[in-house]
MARBA-3410 file (N, C-alpha, C, O; in Angstrom, 1 decimal):
260
0.8,-1.2,0.0,0.0,0.0,0.0,0.9,1.2,0.0,2.0,1.2,0.5 ~ 0.4,2.4,-0.6,1.2,3.6,-0.6,1.3,4.2,0.8,0.5,4.0,1.7 ~ 2.4,4.9,1.1,2.7,5.4,2.4,2.2,6.8,2.6,2.1,7.3,3.7 ~ 1.9,7.5,1.4,1.4,8.9,1.5,0.2,9.0,0.6,0.0,8.2,-0.4 ~ -0.7,10.0,0.8,-1.9,10.2,-0.1,-1.4,10.5,-1.5,-0.4,11.1,-1.7
-2.2,10.0,-2.4,-1.9,10.3,-3.8,-2.3,11.8,-4.1,-3.1,12.3,-3.3 ~ -1.8,12.4,-5.2,-2.2,13.8,-5.5,-3.7,14.0,-5.5,-4.4,13.2,-6.2 ~ -4.2,15.0,-4.8,-5.6,15.3,-4.8,-6.4,14.5,-3.8,-7.6,14.7,-3.6 ~ -5.7,13.6,-3.1,-6.4,12.7,-2.1,-6.2,13.3,-0.7,-5.1,13.7,-0.4 ~ -7.3,13.5,0.1,-7.2,14.0,1.4,-6.7,12.9,2.3,-6.8,11.7,2.0
-6.2,13.3,3.5,-5.8,12.4,4.5,-7.0,11.5,5.0,-6.8,10.3,5.3 ~ -8.2,12.1,5.0,-9.4,11.3,5.4,-9.6,10.2,4.4,-9.9,9.0,4.9 ~ -9.5,10.5,3.1,-9.7,9.4,2.1,-8.6,8.4,2.2,-8.8,7.2,2.0 ~ -7.4,8.9,2.4,-6.2,8.0,2.5,-6.3,7.0,3.7,-6.0,5.8,3.5 ~ -6.8,7.6,4.8,-6.9,6.7,6.0,-8.0,5.6,5.8,-7.8,4.5,6.2
-9.1,6.0,5.2,-10.1,5.0,4.9,-9.6,3.9,4.0,-10.0,2.7,4.1 ~ -8.8,4.3,3.0,-8.2,3.3,2.1,-7.2,2.4,2.7,-7.2,1.2,2.4 ~ -6.5,2.9,3.7,-5.4,2.1,4.3,-5.9,1.2,5.4,-5.4,0.1,5.5 ~ -7.0,1.5,6.1,-7.4,0.8,7.2,-8.6,-0.1,6.9,-9.5,0.3,6.1 ~ -8.7,-1.3,7.5,-9.8,-2.1,7.3,-11.0,-1.5,8.2,-10.7,-0.9,9.2
-12.2,-1.7,7.8,-13.3,-1.1,8.5,-13.4,-1.7,9.9,-13.0,-2.8,10.2 ~ -13.7,-0.8,10.9,-13.9,-1.2,12.3,-15.4,-1.3,12.6,-16.2,-0.8,11.9 ~ -15.6,-2.1,13.6,-17.0,-2.3,14.1,-17.2,-1.6,15.4,-16.3,-1.7,16.3 ~ -18.3,-1.0,15.6,-18.7,-0.5,16.9,-19.3,-1.7,17.7,-19.8,-2.6,17.0 ~ -19.1,-1.8,19.0,-19.7,-2.9,19.7,-21.1,-3.1,19.4,-22.0,-2.2,19.4
-21.5,-4.4,19.0,-22.8,-4.7,18.7,-23.3,-4.4,17.3,-24.4,-4.7,17.0 ~ -22.4,-3.8,16.5,-22.8,-3.4,15.2,-22.8,-4.6,14.3,-22.0,-5.5,14.4 ~ -23.7,-4.6,13.3,-23.8,-5.8,12.4,-23.0,-5.5,11.1,-22.7,-6.5,10.4 ~ -22.7,-4.3,10.8,-22.0,-4.0,9.6,-20.8,-3.1,9.9,-20.8,-2.3,10.9 ~ -19.7,-3.3,9.1,-18.5,-2.6,9.4,-18.6,-1.1,9.1,-19.2,-0.7,8.1
-18.1,-0.2,10.0,-18.1,1.2,9.8,-16.8,1.8,10.2,-16.0,1.2,11.0 ~ -16.5,3.0,9.7,-15.2,3.6,10.0,-15.4,4.4,11.3,-16.4,5.2,11.5 ~ -14.5,4.2,12.3,-14.6,4.8,13.6,-13.4,5.7,13.8,-12.3,5.1,14.0 ~ -13.5,7.0,13.7,-12.4,7.9,13.8,-12.1,8.3,15.2,-13.0,8.7,16.0 ~ -10.8,8.1,15.6,-10.4,8.4,17.0,-9.3,9.5,16.8,-8.4,9.4,16.0
-9.5,10.6,17.6,-8.5,11.7,17.6,-8.1,12.0,19.0,-8.9,12.1,19.9 ~ -6.8,12.2,19.2,-6.2,12.6,20.5,-5.6,14.0,20.3,-4.9,14.3,19.4 ~ -6.0,14.8,21.3,-5.6,16.2,21.2,-4.8,16.6,22.5,-5.2,16.1,23.6 ~ -3.8,17.5,22.4,-3.0,17.9,23.5,-3.0,19.5,23.5,-2.9,20.1,22.4 ~ -3.0,20.0,24.7,-2.7,21.4,24.9,-1.7,21.6,26.0,-2.0,21.4,27.2
-0.5,21.9,25.7,0.6,22.2,26.7,1.1,23.6,26.6,2.2,23.8,27.0 ~ 0.3,24.5,26.0,0.8,25.9,25.8,0.9,26.7,27.0,1.4,27.8,27.0 ~ 0.2,26.3,28.1,0.3,27.0,29.4,0.5,26.0,30.5,0.4,24.8,30.2 ~ 0.8,26.4,31.7,1.0,25.4,32.7,-0.3,24.7,33.1,-0.3,23.5,33.6 ~ -1.5,25.3,32.8,-2.8,24.6,32.9,-3.2,24.2,31.5,-3.8,24.9,30.8
-2.9,23.0,31.2,-3.2,22.4,29.9,-4.2,21.3,30.0,-5.0,21.3,30.8 ~ -4.0,20.3,29.1,-5.0,19.2,29.1,-4.8,18.3,27.9,-4.1,18.6,26.9 ~ -5.5,17.2,27.9,-5.6,16.3,26.8,-7.1,15.9,26.6,-7.9,16.0,27.5 ~ -7.4,15.5,25.4,-8.8,15.2,25.1,-8.9,14.1,24.0,-8.0,14.0,23.2 ~ -9.9,13.3,24.1,-10.1,12.2,23.2,-11.5,12.3,22.5,-12.5,12.5,23.2
-11.5,12.2,21.2,-12.7,12.3,20.4,-13.0,11.1,19.6,-12.0,10.5,19.0 ~ -14.2,10.6,19.5,-14.6,9.5,18.7,-15.7,10.0,17.7,-16.7,10.4,18.2 ~ -15.4,9.9,16.4,-16.4,10.3,15.4,-17.0,11.6,15.7,-18.2,11.9,15.6 ~ -16.1,12.6,16.0,-16.5,14.0,16.2,-17.1,14.3,17.6,-17.3,15.4,17.9 ~ -17.3,13.2,18.4,-17.9,13.4,19.7,-16.9,13.3,20.8,-16.1,12.4,20.8
-16.8,14.3,21.7,-15.9,14.3,22.8,-16.1,13.2,23.8,-17.2,13.2,24.4 ~ -15.2,12.3,24.0,-15.3,11.3,25.0,-14.9,11.8,26.4,-15.6,11.6,27.4 ~ -13.8,12.5,26.4,-13.3,13.0,27.7,-12.2,14.0,27.5,-11.4,13.9,26.6 ~ -12.2,15.1,28.3,-11.1,16.0,28.4,-10.6,16.1,29.8,-11.3,16.2,30.7 ~ -9.3,15.9,29.9,-8.6,15.9,31.2,-7.7,17.1,31.4,-6.8,17.3,30.6
-8.0,17.9,32.5,-7.1,19.0,32.7,-5.8,18.5,33.3,-5.7,17.5,34.0 ~ -4.7,19.2,32.9,-3.4,18.9,33.5,-2.7,20.2,34.0,-2.5,21.1,33.2 ~ -2.4,20.2,35.2,-1.7,21.4,35.8,-0.2,21.0,36.0,0.0,20.1,36.8 ~ 0.6,21.6,35.3,2.1,21.2,35.3,2.9,22.5,35.4,3.5,22.9,34.4 ~ 3.0,23.1,36.6,3.8,24.3,36.8,5.3,24.1,36.4,6.0,25.1,36.1
5.8,22.9,36.5,7.2,22.6,36.2,7.4,22.2,34.8,8.5,21.8,34.4 ~ 6.3,22.2,34.0,6.4,21.8,32.6,5.7,20.5,32.3,5.6,19.6,33.2 ~ 5.1,20.3,31.1,4.3,19.1,30.8,5.2,18.0,30.3,4.7,16.8,30.2 ~ 6.4,18.2,30.0,7.3,17.1,29.4,7.4,15.9,30.3,7.5,14.8,29.8 ~ 7.4,16.1,31.6,7.6,15.0,32.5,6.3,14.2,32.9,6.3,13.1,33.5
5.1,14.8,32.5,3.8,14.1,32.8,2.9,13.8,31.7,2.0,13.0,31.8 ~ 3.2,14.3,30.5,2.3,14.2,29.4,2.1,12.8,28.9,0.9,12.4,28.6 ~ 3.1,12.0,28.9,3.0,10.6,28.4,2.2,9.7,29.3,1.3,8.9,28.9 ~ 2.4,9.9,30.6,1.6,9.1,31.5,0.1,9.5,31.5,-0.7,8.7,31.8 ~ -0.1,10.8,31.3,-1.5,11.2,31.2,-2.2,10.7,30.0,-3.4,10.3,30.0
-1.5,10.6,28.9,-2.0,10.1,27.6,-2.3,8.6,27.9,-3.4,8.1,27.5 ~ -1.4,7.9,28.5,-1.6,6.4,28.7,-2.8,6.2,29.6,-3.6,5.3,29.3 ~ -3.0,7.0,30.6,-4.1,6.9,31.5,-5.5,7.1,30.8,-6.4,6.4,31.1 ~ -5.5,8.1,30.0,-6.7,8.5,29.3,-7.1,7.4,28.3,-8.3,6.9,28.3 ~ -6.1,6.9,27.5,-6.4,5.8,26.6,-6.8,4.5,27.3,-7.7,3.8,26.8
-6.1,4.2,28.3,-6.5,3.0,29.1,-7.9,3.0,29.6,-8.6,2.0,29.6 ~ -8.3,4.2,30.1,-9.6,4.4,30.6,-10.7,4.0,29.6,-11.8,3.5,29.9 ~ -10.4,4.4,28.3,-11.4,4.2,27.3,-11.1,3.0,26.4,-11.6,2.7,25.3 ~ -10.1,2.1,26.9,-9.8,0.9,26.2,-9.3,1.2,24.7,-9.7,0.5,23.8 ~ -8.5,2.2,24.6,-8.0,2.6,23.3,-6.5,2.4,23.2,-5.8,2.8,24.2
-6.0,1.8,22.2,-4.5,1.6,22.0,-4.0,2.8,21.1,-4.7,3.4,20.3 ~ -2.7,3.1,21.4,-2.2,4.2,20.6,-2.2,4.0,19.1,-2.5,5.0,18.3 ~ -2.0,2.8,18.7,-2.0,2.5,17.2,-3.5,2.6,16.6,-3.6,2.5,15.4 ~ -4.5,2.8,17.5,-5.8,2.9,17.0,-6.2,4.4,16.7,-7.2,4.6,16.1 ~ -5.4,5.3,17.2,-5.6,6.7,17.0,-5.4,7.0,15.5,-4.4,6.7,14.9
-6.4,7.7,14.9,-6.4,8.0,13.5,-5.7,9.3,13.2,-5.2,9.5,12.1 ~ -5.8,10.2,14.2,-5.3,11.6,13.9,-4.9,12.2,15.3,-5.5,11.9,16.3 ~ -3.8,13.0,15.3,-3.4,13.7,16.5,-3.6,15.2,16.2,-3.4,15.7,15.1 ~ -3.9,15.9,17.3,-4.1,17.3,17.2,-3.3,18.0,18.4,-3.2,17.4,19.5 ~ -2.8,19.2,18.1,-2.0,19.9,19.1,-2.3,21.3,19.1,-2.5,22.0,18.0
-2.5,21.9,20.2,-2.6,23.4,20.3,-1.3,24.0,19.9,-0.3,23.7,20.5 ~ -1.4,24.8,18.9,-0.1,25.3,18.2,0.3,26.7,18.7,1.3,27.2,18.1 ~ -0.4,27.3,19.6,-0.1,28.6,20.1,-1.1,29.6,19.6,-2.0,29.3,18.8 ~ -1.0,30.8,20.0,0.1,31.4,20.8,0.1,30.9,22.3,-0.9,30.5,22.8 ~ 1.2,31.1,22.9,1.4,30.7,24.3,2.8,30.6,24.7,3.7,31.2,24.1
3.2,29.8,25.7,4.5,29.6,26.1,5.3,28.9,25.0,4.9,27.9,24.5 ~ 6.4,29.5,24.6,7.2,28.9,23.5,7.6,27.5,23.8,7.5,26.6,23.0 ~ 8.1,27.3,25.1,8.5,26.0,25.5,7.3,25.0,25.5,7.4,23.9,25.0 ~ 6.2,25.5,26.1,5.0,24.7,26.1,4.5,24.3,24.8,4.1,23.1,24.5 ~ 4.5,25.2,23.8,4.0,24.9,22.5,4.9,23.8,21.9,4.4,22.9,21.3
6.2,23.9,22.0,7.1,23.0,21.4,7.0,21.6,22.0,7.0,20.6,21.3 ~ 6.7,21.5,23.3,6.5,20.2,24.0,5.3,19.5,23.4,5.4,18.3,23.0 ~ 4.2,20.2,23.3,3.0,19.5,22.8,3.1,19.1,21.4,2.7,18.0,21.0 ~ 3.6,20.0,20.5,3.7,19.7,19.1,4.7,18.6,18.9,4.6,17.7,18.0 ~ 5.8,18.6,19.7,6.8,17.5,19.5,6.2,16.1,19.9,6.5,15.2,19.2
5.4,16.1,20.9,4.7,14.8,21.3,3.8,14.3,20.2,3.9,13.2,19.8 ~ 2.9,15.2,19.7,1.9,14.7,18.7,2.6,14.4,17.4,2.2,13.5,16.7 ~ 3.7,15.1,17.0,4.4,14.8,15.8,5.1,13.5,15.9,5.2,12.8,14.9 ~ 5.7,13.3,17.1,6.5,12.0,17.3,5.5,10.8,17.2,5.8,9.8,16.6 ~ 4.4,10.9,17.9,3.4,9.8,17.9,2.9,9.6,16.5,2.7,8.5,16.1
2.6,10.7,15.8,2.0,10.6,14.5,3.1,10.0,13.5,2.7,9.2,12.6 ~ 4.3,10.3,13.7,5.4,9.8,12.8,5.5,8.3,13.1,5.6,7.5,12.1 ~ 5.5,7.9,14.3,5.7,6.5,14.6,4.6,5.6,14.1,4.8,4.5,13.6 ~ 3.4,6.1,14.2,2.2,5.3,13.8,1.7,5.7,12.4,0.7,5.1,11.9 ~ 2.4,6.5,11.7,2.0,6.9,10.3,0.7,7.6,10.2,-0.1,7.3,9.3
0.4,8.5,11.1,-0.9,9.2,11.1,-0.7,10.7,10.9,0.4,11.2,11.1 ~ -1.8,11.4,10.5,-1.6,12.8,10.3,-1.8,13.7,11.5,-2.2,13.1,12.6 ~ -1.5,15.0,11.4,-1.6,15.9,12.6,-2.5,17.1,12.1,-2.4,17.6,11.0 ~ -3.3,17.6,13.1,-4.0,18.8,12.8,-3.6,19.8,13.9,-3.9,19.7,15.1 ~ -2.8,20.9,13.5,-2.5,21.9,14.4,-3.7,22.9,14.6,-4.3,23.2,13.6
-4.0,23.3,15.8,-5.1,24.2,16.1,-4.6,25.4,16.8,-4.0,25.2,17.9 ~ -4.9,26.6,16.3,-4.6,27.8,17.1,-5.3,27.9,18.4,-6.5,27.5,18.4 ~ -4.7,28.3,19.4,-5.3,28.5,20.7,-6.4,29.5,20.6,-7.5,29.4,21.2 ~ -6.2,30.6,19.8,-7.3,31.6,19.7,-8.5,31.0,18.9,-9.6,31.3,19.3 ~ -8.2,30.2,17.9,-9.3,29.6,17.2,-10.1,28.7,18.1,-11.3,28.6,18.0
-9.4,27.9,18.9,-10.1,27.0,19.8,-10.9,27.8,20.9,-12.0,27.4,21.2 ~ -10.4,28.9,21.4,-11.1,29.7,22.3,-12.4,30.2,21.7,-13.5,30.2,22.3 ~ -12.3,30.7,20.5,-13.4,31.3,19.8,-14.5,30.2,19.5,-15.7,30.4,19.7 ~ -14.0,29.0,19.2,-14.9,27.8,19.0,-15.7,27.5,20.2,-16.8,27.1,20.2 ~ -15.0,27.7,21.4,-15.7,27.4,22.7,-16.6,28.5,23.2,-17.2,28.4,24.2
-16.5,29.6,22.5,-17.3,30.8,22.9,-18.7,30.8,22.4,-19.3,29.8,22.0 ~ -19.3,32.0,22.4,-20.7,32.2,21.9,-20.8,33.4,21.1,-19.9,34.3,21.1 ~ -21.9,33.5,20.4,-22.2,34.7,19.6,-21.8,34.7,18.2,-21.0,33.8,17.8 ~ -22.3,35.6,17.4,-21.9,35.7,16.0,-20.5,36.1,15.8,-19.8,35.4,15.0 ~ -20.0,37.1,16.5,-18.6,37.5,16.4,-17.9,37.3,17.8,-18.4,37.7,18.8
-16.8,36.6,17.8,-16.2,36.2,19.0,-14.7,36.6,19.0,-14.0,36.3,18.0 ~ -14.3,37.3,20.0,-12.9,37.8,20.1,-12.2,37.0,21.2,-12.3,37.4,22.4 ~ -11.4,36.0,20.9,-10.6,35.3,21.9,-9.4,36.2,22.3,-8.8,36.8,21.4 ~ -9.1,36.2,23.6,-8.1,37.1,24.0,-7.2,36.3,25.0,-7.7,35.6,25.9 ~ -5.9,36.4,24.9,-4.9,35.8,25.8,-3.9,36.9,26.2,-3.5,37.7,25.4
-3.5,36.8,27.4,-2.5,37.7,27.9,-1.1,37.4,27.3,-0.6,36.3,27.5 ~ -0.5,38.4,26.6,0.8,38.2,26.0,1.9,38.8,26.8,3.1,38.8,26.4 ~ 1.5,39.4,28.0,2.5,40.0,28.9,3.0,41.4,28.3,2.7,41.7,27.1 ~ 3.7,42.1,29.1,4.3,43.4,28.7,3.3,44.3,28.1,3.6,45.1,27.2 ~ 2.0,44.3,28.6,1.0,45.3,28.2,0.4,44.9,26.9,-0.3,45.8,26.3
0.6,43.7,26.4,0.0,43.3,25.1,-0.9,42.1,25.3,-0.8,41.4,26.3 ~ -1.7,41.8,24.2,-2.6,40.7,24.2,-2.4,39.9,22.9,-2.1,40.6,21.9 ~ -2.7,38.7,22.9,-3.0,37.9,21.7,-4.5,38.0,21.4,-5.2,37.7,22.4 ~ -4.9,38.3,20.3,-6.3,38.4,20.0,-6.7,38.3,18.6,-5.8,38.3,17.7 ~ -7.9,38.0,18.3,-8.4,37.9,16.9,-9.9,38.0,17.0,-10.5,38.2,18.1
-10.6,37.9,15.9,-12.1,37.8,15.8,-12.4,36.8,14.8,-12.0,36.7,13.7 ~ -13.3,35.8,15.3,-13.8,34.8,14.5,-15.4,34.9,14.5,-15.9,35.5,15.4 ~ -16.0,34.3,13.4,-17.4,34.2,13.5,-17.9,32.9,14.0,-17.0,32.1,14.4 ~ -19.2,32.6,14.0,-19.7,31.4,14.6,-19.4,30.1,13.8,-19.5,29.0,14.3 ~ -18.9,30.3,12.6,-18.4,29.2,11.8,-16.9,29.1,11.7,-16.4,28.4,10.9
-16.2,29.7,12.7,-14.8,29.6,12.9,-14.0,30.3,11.7,-12.9,29.9,11.4 ~ -14.7,31.2,11.0,-14.0,31.9,10.0,-13.3,33.2,10.5,-13.9,33.8,11.4 ~ -12.2,33.5,10.0,-11.4,34.7,10.6,-12.0,36.0,10.1,-12.2,36.2,8.9 ~ -12.3,36.9,11.0,-12.8,38.2,10.7,-11.7,39.2,10.9,-11.5,40.1,10.1 ~ -10.9,39.1,12.0,-9.7,39.9,12.2,-8.6,38.9,12.5,-8.7,38.0,13.3
-7.5,39.0,11.7,-6.4,38.1,11.8,-5.8,38.1,13.2,-5.9,39.1,14.0 ~ -5.3,36.9,13.6,-4.6,36.8,14.9,-3.4,37.7,15.0,-2.7,37.9,14.0 ~ -3.3,38.3,16.1,-2.3,39.4,16.3,-1.8,39.5,17.7,-2.6,39.1,18.6 ~ -0.7,40.0,17.9,-0.2,40.5,19.3,-0.2,42.0,19.2,0.5,42.5,18.3 ~ -0.9,42.6,20.1,-1.0,44.1,20.0,-1.3,44.7,21.3,-1.6,43.9,22.3
-1.3,46.0,21.4,-1.8,46.7,22.6,-3.3,46.5,22.7,-3.9,46.4,21.7 ~ -3.8,46.4,23.9,-5.2,46.2,24.1,-6.0,47.3,23.6,-7.1,47.1,22.9 ~ -5.6,48.5,23.9,-6.4,49.7,23.4,-6.4,49.7,21.9,-7.4,50.1,21.3 ~ -5.3,49.3,21.2,-5.3,49.3,19.8,-6.3,48.3,19.2,-7.0,48.6,18.2 ~ -6.4,47.2,19.9,-7.4,46.1,19.4,-8.8,46.6,19.7,-9.7,46.4,18.8
-9.1,47.3,20.8,-10.4,47.8,21.1,-10.9,48.8,20.1,-12.0,48.9,19.7 ~ -9.9,49.6,19.6,-10.3,50.6,18.6,-10.8,50.0,17.3,-11.7,50.5,16.7 ~ -10.1,48.9,17.0,-10.6,48.2,15.8,-12.0,47.6,15.9,-12.8,47.6,15.0 ~ -12.3,47.1,17.1,-13.6,46.5,17.4,-14.7,47.6,17.4,-15.8,47.3,16.8 ~ -14.4,48.8,17.9,-15.4,49.8,18.0,-16.6,49.4,18.8,-16.5,48.8,19.8
-17.8,49.8,18.2,-19.0,49.5,18.9,-19.7,48.2,18.4,-20.9,48.0,18.6 ~ -19.0,47.4,17.6,-19.6,46.2,17.1,-20.0,45.2,18.2,-19.4,45.2,19.3 ~ -21.0,44.4,17.9,-21.5,43.5,18.9,-20.5,42.3,19.0,-20.4,41.5,18.0 ~ -19.8,42.1,20.1,-18.7,41.2,20.2,-18.9,40.4,21.5,-19.2,41.0,22.5 ~ -18.5,39.1,21.5,-18.4,38.3,22.7,-16.9,38.1,22.9,-16.2,37.5,22.0
-16.3,38.6,24.0,-14.9,38.4,24.3,-14.7,37.1,25.1,-15.5,36.9,26.1 ~ -13.8,36.3,24.6,-13.7,35.0,25.2,-12.3,34.8,25.8,-11.3,35.2,25.2 ~ -12.2,34.2,27.0,-10.9,34.0,27.6,-11.0,32.8,28.6,-12.1,32.3,28.9 ~ -9.9,32.3,29.0,-9.9,31.2,30.0,-9.6,31.8,31.4,-9.7,31.1,32.4 ~ -9.4,33.1,31.4,-9.1,33.8,32.7,-10.2,34.7,33.0,-10.4,35.7,32.3
-11.0,34.5,34.1,-12.1,35.3,34.4,-11.7,36.7,34.8,-12.6,37.6,34.8 ~ -10.5,36.9,35.2,-10.0,38.2,35.7,-9.4,39.0,34.5,-9.1,40.2,34.8 ~ -9.3,38.5,33.4,-8.6,39.2,32.3,-9.2,40.5,31.9,-8.5,41.5,31.6 ~ -10.6,40.5,31.9,-11.3,41.7,31.5,-11.7,42.7,32.6,-12.4,43.6,32.4 ~ -11.2,42.4,33.8,-11.5,43.2,34.9,-10.6,44.5,34.9,-9.7,44.6,34.1
-11.0,45.5,35.7,-10.3,46.8,35.6,-8.8,46.6,35.8,-8.0,47.4,35.3 ~ -8.3,45.7,36.6,-6.9,45.5,36.9,-6.3,44.3,36.1,-5.2,43.9,36.4 ~ -7.1,43.8,35.1,-6.6,42.7,34.3,-5.8,43.2,33.1,-5.6,44.4,32.9 ~ -5.3,42.3,32.3,-4.5,42.6,31.2,-5.3,43.2,30.0,-4.7,43.9,29.2 ~ -6.6,43.0,30.1,-7.5,43.5,29.0,-8.7,44.1,29.6,-9.8,43.6,29.4
-8.6,45.2,30.3,-9.8,45.8,31.0,-10.8,46.2,29.9,-10.5,46.8,28.9 ~ -12.1,45.8,30.2,-13.1,46.0,29.2,-14.2,47.0,29.7,-15.0,46.5,30.5 ~ -14.1,48.2,29.3,-15.1,49.2,29.8,-16.5,48.8,29.1,-16.5,48.3,28.0 ~ -17.6,49.2,29.7,-18.9,48.9,29.1,-19.0,49.7,27.8,-18.6,50.8,27.7 ~ -19.6,49.0,26.8,-19.9,49.7,25.6,-21.2,50.5,25.7,-22.1,50.1,26.4
-21.2,51.7,25.0,-22.4,52.5,25.2,-23.7,51.8,24.8,-24.8,52.1,25.5 ~ -23.7,50.9,23.9,-24.9,50.2,23.5,-25.1,48.8,24.1,-25.9,48.0,23.7 ~ -24.2,48.5,25.1,-24.3,47.2,25.7,-23.9,46.0,24.8,-24.4,44.9,25.0 ~ -23.0,46.3,23.8,-22.8,45.3,22.8,-21.6,44.4,23.1,-21.3,43.5,22.4 ~ -21.1,44.5,24.3,-19.9,43.7,24.7,-20.3,42.7,25.8,-20.9,43.1,26.8
-20.0,41.4,25.5,-20.2,40.4,26.5,-18.9,39.6,26.7,-18.0,39.7,25.8 ~ -18.8,38.9,27.8,-17.6,38.1,28.1,-18.0,36.7,28.4,-19.1,36.4,29.0 ~ -17.2,35.8,27.9,-17.4,34.3,28.2,-16.1,33.8,28.8,-15.0,34.0,28.2 ~ -16.1,33.1,29.9,-14.9,32.4,30.4,-15.0,30.9,30.2,-16.0,30.3,30.6 ~ -14.1,30.4,29.4,-14.1,29.0,29.1,-13.4,28.3,30.3,-12.3,28.5,30.6
-14.2,27.4,31.0,-13.7,26.7,32.2,-13.3,25.3,31.9,-12.4,24.8,32.7 ~ -13.7,24.7,30.9,-13.3,23.3,30.6,-11.9,23.4,30.0,-11.5,24.4,29.4 ~ -11.1,22.3,30.0,-9.8,22.3,29.3,-9.9,22.7,27.9,-10.7,22.3,27.1 ~ -9.0,23.6,27.5,-9.0,24.1,26.1,-8.7,22.9,25.1,-9.1,23.0,23.9 ~ -8.1,21.9,25.6,-7.9,20.7,24.8,-9.2,20.1,24.2,-9.2,19.5,23.1
-10.3,20.3,24.9,-11.6,19.8,24.4,-12.0,20.6,23.1,-12.3,19.9,22.1 ~ -11.9,21.9,23.1,-12.2,22.7,21.9,-11.2,22.4,20.8,-11.5,22.3,19.6 ~ -9.9,22.2,21.2,-8.9,21.8,20.2,-9.2,20.5,19.5,-9.1,20.4,18.3 ~ -9.7,19.5,20.3,-10.0,18.2,19.8,-11.3,18.3,18.9,-11.3,17.7,17.8 ~ -12.3,19.0,19.3,-13.5,19.1,18.5,-13.3,19.9,17.2,-13.8,19.5,16.2
-12.5,21.0,17.3,-12.3,21.7,16.1,-11.4,20.9,15.1,-11.6,21.0,13.9 ~ -10.4,20.2,15.7,-9.5,19.4,14.9,-10.2,18.3,14.2,-10.0,18.0,13.0 ~ -11.2,17.7,14.8,-12.0,16.6,14.2,-12.8,17.2,13.0,-12.9,16.5,12.0 ~ -13.2,18.4,13.1,-13.9,19.0,11.9,-12.9,19.2,10.8,-13.2,18.9,9.6 ~ -11.7,19.7,11.1,-10.7,19.9,10.1,-10.3,18.6,9.4,-10.2,18.5,8.2
-10.1,17.6,10.3,-9.8,16.3,9.8,-10.8,15.7,8.8,-10.5,15.2,7.8 ~ -12.1,15.9,9.2,-13.2,15.3,8.4,-13.3,16.1,7.1,-13.7,15.5,6.1 ~ -12.8,17.3,7.0,-12.8,18.1,5.7,-11.5,17.9,4.9,-11.4,18.5,3.9 ~ -10.6,17.1,5.4,-9.4,16.8,4.7,-8.2,17.7,5.1,-7.1,17.6,4.5 ~ -8.4,18.6,6.1,-7.4,19.5,6.5,-6.5,18.9,7.6,-6.5,19.5,8.7
-5.8,17.9,7.3,-4.8,17.3,8.2,-3.5,17.2,7.5,-3.5,17.1,6.2 ~ -2.4,17.1,8.2,-1.1,17.2,7.6,-0.1,16.1,8.0,-0.3,15.6,9.2 ~ 0.8,15.8,7.2,1.9,14.9,7.7,2.7,15.6,8.8,2.8,16.8,8.7 ~ 3.2,14.9,9.8,3.8,15.6,11.0,4.9,16.5,10.6,5.0,17.5,11.3 ~ 5.7,16.2,9.6,6.8,17.1,9.3,6.4,18.4,8.7,7.2,19.4,8.7
5.1,18.6,8.3,4.6,19.8,7.8,4.0,20.7,8.8,3.6,21.8,8.5 ~ 3.9,20.3,10.1,3.3,21.0,11.1,4.3,21.9,11.8,5.4,21.5,12.2 ~ 3.9,23.2,12.1,4.8,24.1,12.8,3.9,24.9,13.8,2.7,24.9,13.8 ~ 4.7,25.6,14.7,4.0,26.3,15.8,3.4,27.6,15.2,3.8,28.1,14.2 ~ 2.4,28.1,16.0,1.7,29.4,15.6,2.2,30.5,16.5,1.6,30.9,17.5
3.4,31.0,16.2,4.0,32.1,17.0,3.4,33.4,16.4,4.0,34.0,15.5 ~ 2.4,33.9,17.0,1.7,35.1,16.5,2.6,36.3,16.8,3.1,36.5,17.9 ~ 2.8,37.1,15.7,3.7,38.3,15.8,2.9,39.5,15.5,1.7,39.5,15.0 ~ 3.5,40.7,15.8,2.9,41.9,15.4,2.7,42.0,13.9,3.7,41.7,13.2 ~ 1.6,42.5,13.4,1.4,42.5,12.0,2.2,43.6,11.3,2.5,44.6,11.9
2.6,43.3,10.0,3.3,44.3,9.2,2.4,45.4,8.7,2.8,46.5,8.5 ~ 1.1,45.1,8.5,0.2,46.1,8.0,-0.9,46.4,9.1,-0.9,45.7,10.1 ~ -1.7,47.3,8.8,-2.8,47.7,9.7,-3.8,46.6,9.9,-4.2,45.9,8.9 ~ -4.3,46.4,11.1,-5.3,45.5,11.4,-6.6,45.9,10.6,-6.9,47.1,10.6 ~ -7.3,44.9,10.1,-8.5,45.2,9.4,-9.7,44.3,9.8,-9.4,43.1,10.0
-10.9,44.8,9.7,-12.1,44.0,9.9,-12.5,43.5,8.5,-12.6,44.3,7.6 ~ -12.7,42.2,8.4,-13.1,41.7,7.1,-14.2,40.6,7.2,-14.0,39.6,7.9 ~ -15.3,40.9,6.6,-16.4,39.9,6.6,-16.1,38.8,5.6,-15.6,39.1,4.5 ~ -16.4,37.6,5.9,-16.2,36.5,4.9,-17.1,36.6,3.7,-18.2,37.1,3.8 ~ -16.5,36.2,2.6,-17.3,36.3,1.3,-18.3,35.2,1.3,-19.1,35.0,0.3
END
């Protein structure tokens, strides 16, 4: 059998071609059962998640103030054992690709790329900001992360995970000027981020158009669910093609752009 997809063939089609059909317990006919394992090690409060056929089985928070490198493999083993899943049964790996801690990003991506390489499986990198927006609410969602030194990582996505404002690291006031009085839901994992003494203080909008959402479950859950959608649409990559998402200051002016 070929080791790589043929020209024009998606990873999803390639996987179906390579693997014999699997059966769900009690099923009378063979069906394809997609398993995806996702990791988020971009902050000391990270996590892992397991998805079957697009449905989240479990997301496990991992708090590793000394780094995820020493605990991530045992956490993966425990999660898979709990659900009676072997590593070689995983069809796709997903990793939170940043922005976040440079070291944390590298740890997570290195693990998923290594596992994918060993088992001949694809990888879906997922932006932390895209995952935050996916876990949020509303038509327009602005995920925000503290970038330190008076700046934030931020973007705007719509309810279909399409980019409205490109991911950027910028001053908070600069980003708010771009938003203006538009109806926006600001999304974060830190409930204090938008407070007066937080990194992104959010004054009330004159028309009450600003809402905030705090994502309390592990971000790995949203990474897994969003990655499963990408995988199903063919947007998965060989591990050597995956890189970190180190968001930088834009070369051009930030712009609001409605999807076509």
